[in-house]
N, C-alpha and C positions, 0 to 999 in steps of 0.2 A: 504494500500500499504506500510506501515512501517514496514511490517514483517521482511524483511531482514536487515533493518537498522533503527538507531533510532539517533535524535539529542541529544548531550550532551553538557553542558557548560564545556569548558576547563579552561580558565582564564579570567582575565578582558582585558587582552592584546590581547589574541586570539579569545575571545567570544565564539560562539558554534563551533562544529564540528560535522560531521556525522559519526557514527560507525556501523560496521557491528554486527548485533545480532547472525549471524550464519555464518558457512563456505560458501563462495560464490566462485564459479567456474569461471575461465576466460570465457567471452563470454555470461555468465549469465545476465539477466536483474535484477538489483538490485532493481528498483521500476520504475512505470510509473505515473507521476504525472500531474494534470490538474492545470493551474495557478488560483490563486485567482482572477486575473484580467488580461487582455492582450489587446493589440491594434496594429493594423497595423500602419506602419511608415507613415506620411502624404505624403512625396514626393513619396514614393513607391506606394501609392494608386493614386497619381496625374498622374503619368507615365503609368497608366493602368496596373499595376500589380494587377489583379482581384482576391480577396481573400474573403471568408466568413467574414462578418463583426464581427462575433462573435469568431470563432475557427481558423481563418487564413487559412483554407483548400483554395488550389488553386482552383479557379472556372473555367479556361479555360481547354479545352481538350490539351492533350500533343501537338497535332499537331497545334492548335491555339498558344499555347505557344512558340513552336520553330518558327513559322512564324513571330510572333511579335518580338521576340529577334533576328532574322535574317533579318527583315525588307523584308521578301519575302513572299507574300501571295500564291504563288504557290506550296510551299513546301508540299510534301506528305510523312508522315511517314509510313513505312512498320509496320506490325502487329498492327493495329489500336486497336485490341480486347484487347491489353495489357494496354490500357489507363484506369485509374481507375476513371476518371471525370464521374459523373452521372447528367448530365444536368437536366434530368426530375424531379430530387428532389429537385433543387434550388427554392427559395421562395424569395420573396421581401417583405419589410415592406410596408403594403399598404399606410402608410402615407408619408414616406420621400423616399421610393424606394431604400434604401441600400439592398444589396443582401445578402443571406444566403445560406449554401450549403444544408440547410435542414429545415423542420419544427421544428426539436428538437432546433436547433441553433437559429431560429427566437424566439421561446418561452422563451429559456433560457435568451437571451439578454434582452427580454422584461421584463422579471421577475427580472433580476438583475439590469439594468442600463438604457435601452434603453428608457423607459418612459419618464425620465428626458432629455435625449440627442436628442430624435427624432426631427428634424428640420421640419418635416412636409412640407408644401408647401414652407417655407422658405430656403429650401436646397441650392438653388442658389442665395440667397440673400445676397449680400457681407456685407451689414450692420447689419445683425444678430449678436449677441454678440459672438455666438460660431464660426461662419465663421470668424470673425475678429480675435478671439483668435488664430485660426489655421492659418490663413494667416500670422500673426505676428511671429507664432512659425517656419514657413517655411522660413521666411526671416531671421531668426537667426540661424537655424540648418540646414545647407545644407547637401547633401549625401556626403560621407557615413553617413548614419543615425545612431545613437546609442540610441536614445530615442524619446519619443513623449509626447508632452503635454496631448494628449487625453488618456494616461495612467492615469494620474492624474485626469483627468475629470472623467474617469470611476470610479475611487475610490469615489470621491465626489458623483457621481450619485448613485453609489452602496448604500451608507449609506443614502442618502436622500430618497431613495426608500425602505430601509430595515425596517422590523418591529422590528427586534432586532438589533438597531443601535451599541449597546455596543459590541455585538458579532464581528461585522465587524471592528471596531475600534480596538479591541483587535487582530483581525487577521491581520490587518496591522501594528500593534505596534510589531509584533513578528521579523519583519525585522530589520536588524541591523542598528542602529542610531549612529550618528557621533557628535562630539563636534562643537561647531560653527565655529572654524577655519578650520576644516577638511570640513564641509559643504561647506564653501566658495570655497575651492579648487576644490571640486567636480563640483559646480555650474559654476566655473570659466572654468574648463574643457570643459563642455557641451556649454556654451554660449561664450567663448573666451573674448577677452579684454574688451569688452564694457559691461561685464556682470552686473555690479550694476544698469545702466540705463535700460538695456534690462529686467532684472528681475523684476524691478518695473514696467515697462510697460506691461509685462506679468502678474504680480500680479494684477494689475488694471483691465485688460481684463478678467482674470480668476475670478475675484470678480464680474465683471459686469455680466458674463455669468451664474455663478453657485453659488453665495453666499447663504450659509446656517447658520442660527443662531446656530444651534446645532454644527457646525463645525468652528466656528467663528475663533478659533485659527489657523486653516490652511489658513486663509486669511490674517493674520497679516504678515509683513515682515519677522520675525523669523520663524513662522510656515509654510510659503510659502517656505521659503529657505530649511526647515528640509525635507518637502514633496518632493522637487526637488532633495535633496541629496539622500533621500530614493530609488527613482526610479533610479537616476544615480548610485548608489552603488548596488541595489539588482536586477535590470533589467536584465533578461536573454534574449539574442537575440533569435528570432524564424524564421526559414525559411521554407518555403513550396515550393514545385515545381511540376506541373504535369508532366513536362518532365523527372525529375529525378525518379519519380515514375515509369514512363513508360521505363526508362533505366533499372532500377532494375528488372522490371518484364521481360525484354527482356533478360537481363543477366541469369535470372533463366530458360529461354526456353531450352529445350532439343532438340538441332538442329544438323543435320549432319554437320561434319567438315567444309566443303566449305561455307555452308550457315551461320555458327557461325562466320568464318572469315569475310564474306562479311558485315553481321550485325555490327560486332565489328568495321570494318574500317569506315562504315557509320556512326557510333555513334561518333567515335574519330574524323572525318572530321568535323561532325555537331557542336561539342562542339569547335573546333578550328575556324570555321567560326562564331559562336555565340560571341566568346570571341573578334573577331575582331570588331564585330558590337556593343556589348553591355557591352564590358569589364568584370567586375567581378560581375555586378548586374544581377544576373540569377534567383533569388528567390523572391517570395512574401516574404516581411520582416516585422517584428514587434518586440514587446518585451512584456514580462510578468513577473509577480511575482510568485515565487513558493517557497512555504514554506520549503520543505525538501531540494531542490536543493540549496537554498541560504544558507543553513547552511554547504555546502561542502566546505572547504578550498582549497587552491591552494597548489599544488606541480609541481616542473619542471619534475618529473617523475611520473606522475599521475597513479593511479590504476583503474580509471574509466572514462567514457567520457558521454557527453550529446549528443542526437540526437532526431530528429523528423520523425521517420520512417513511422509514419501514415499519414503524409502529412497534419498535423493539430497542434494545440497546445499542443498536449499530449506529454510531454516530457519523453524520455526514458533514465535512467542511467544504462549504461553497463559496467561491469568489464572487465577492459583491462588486468588484471592479476588474480590469485588466491587471495582471500581475507579471512584471517583468521577471525574467530569470536573475536570481541573485538578490531580489527584493525580499524583505521581511513580511512574512504573512501575520497580520494582527487581527485580533477579534476585539469585541467590546465586552467588559465586564458589566457595563451600565445597560439597562434597557432604553428604549427609544426616548421616553420622557426625560430620564435623568441626562441623556446625551445632550438634550437641547438645553439644559441649563447652563448657568454661568461656569467659567473655569473654576471660580472659587468654589462653587457649589459641588461641581463634579469632583474636585480634588478633595473635598471634604468626605465625600461618600468613599472615594477610592482609598483614602489614608485610614478612615475607619474600619473598612471592611477588609482591605488587601494590603494595607501597611506601605503604601508607596505614593509618591507625588508623581503626577503624569507629566511628561515632557513631549508629547506628540505634537505634531504640526500644529494642530488646531489650539493646544494649550500655549504654545510658544508664541503663535500670532495674537493671542488674546492675553499675552502677559502683562500688557500695559492698561488693559480694560480697568476702568474704575467701577467695578461690578460689586463693590462690596461697602457696607456701611462702616463708618470709621471705627466703631468697637470691634467689629469683626476683622478689621484689618489689623489692630492691635493684637488680636488673638493669633493671627497667623503670621505674625512677624518672626524673624529669626530662622524661618524655614528655608534654607537654601535648597539647591538642587541636589546637594549631596545627602539630603534627607531622603533621597529617592532609593527606599528600601526595594529589595528584590522585585522586580516587574515581572513576576511569572505566576502571579496568582491567577487561579480560575475561578470561573462561575461556580458559586455554590447555592 
């Protein structure tokens, strides 16, 4: 997959970056990448957003998806043949009953981490160490979710099961790491004010559920905090939805004008009604660690963007502009609304969430803009460009 792009080391301040190895045209897919490890968010799963336990493919039909989000079991979607869900392929783990979208995913999970994490008949036992760990996490990290303790559990389980443990440890060590005080900031961000006490409780539960001699460093207070920061820094959000797949398929239908207008109006209204009922929580959501994507630096005028058009954990990086060979490929860690705000506001968000100050062309061009009030100006003083902490954080 690395044919059109490769990771290169830029500097100790910036870390790695991703560069085009050939000319890439606007709209082209730069690469498709599968995560080293991924996991659905725990509240998301608890609220019946049904996803494949391995690849996060949405398991409901588009109609079931819309009915649940609307709270209306009578809703009928037109063009049901445009739904991509294949229920006849779904399989469950015979021991613990978690569901997969296919035999391939069940097998892949079993080979990588599920032997260690399968709860078997203890699936509903609240005293099982893994269930205690998940319950504690849910009580600390409410929606909107940005991470999951189970991503870390799968990392441990993967190494426990692996024949070549060193290979996996190397794979995980490629993700950018932080200094102790930066780690502290990231953990603080994920767990809030009570983070020290909460982190220690999580570490004890994590140890009870998963301890492994070979990985003993990950279970120490410092090692656990680093693991946490690694996931907080590099975790890329993943979203899947049967309904949005159906909408895309409907958009592509060649229909007579009147039917097209009717269908578009139906879909617009459907989304409005769903927003009233379910707010912004439309997708099955989780996060994953992606080696290439995690090398992409941020720009407020990105030349590429990530998406999940296959309705599973396969990440597509697509060019938003023509990119020349040798040029750096950048994505935005800010959403569209945040990108439109002033340089001062953008950098406040980037510093708080990703610990760096942006020096992309847009920020440099706006360096002299008087876009702040005088008291904000004072608060920002003394922040020179060398405060630009590693610019390699990734969407969480």
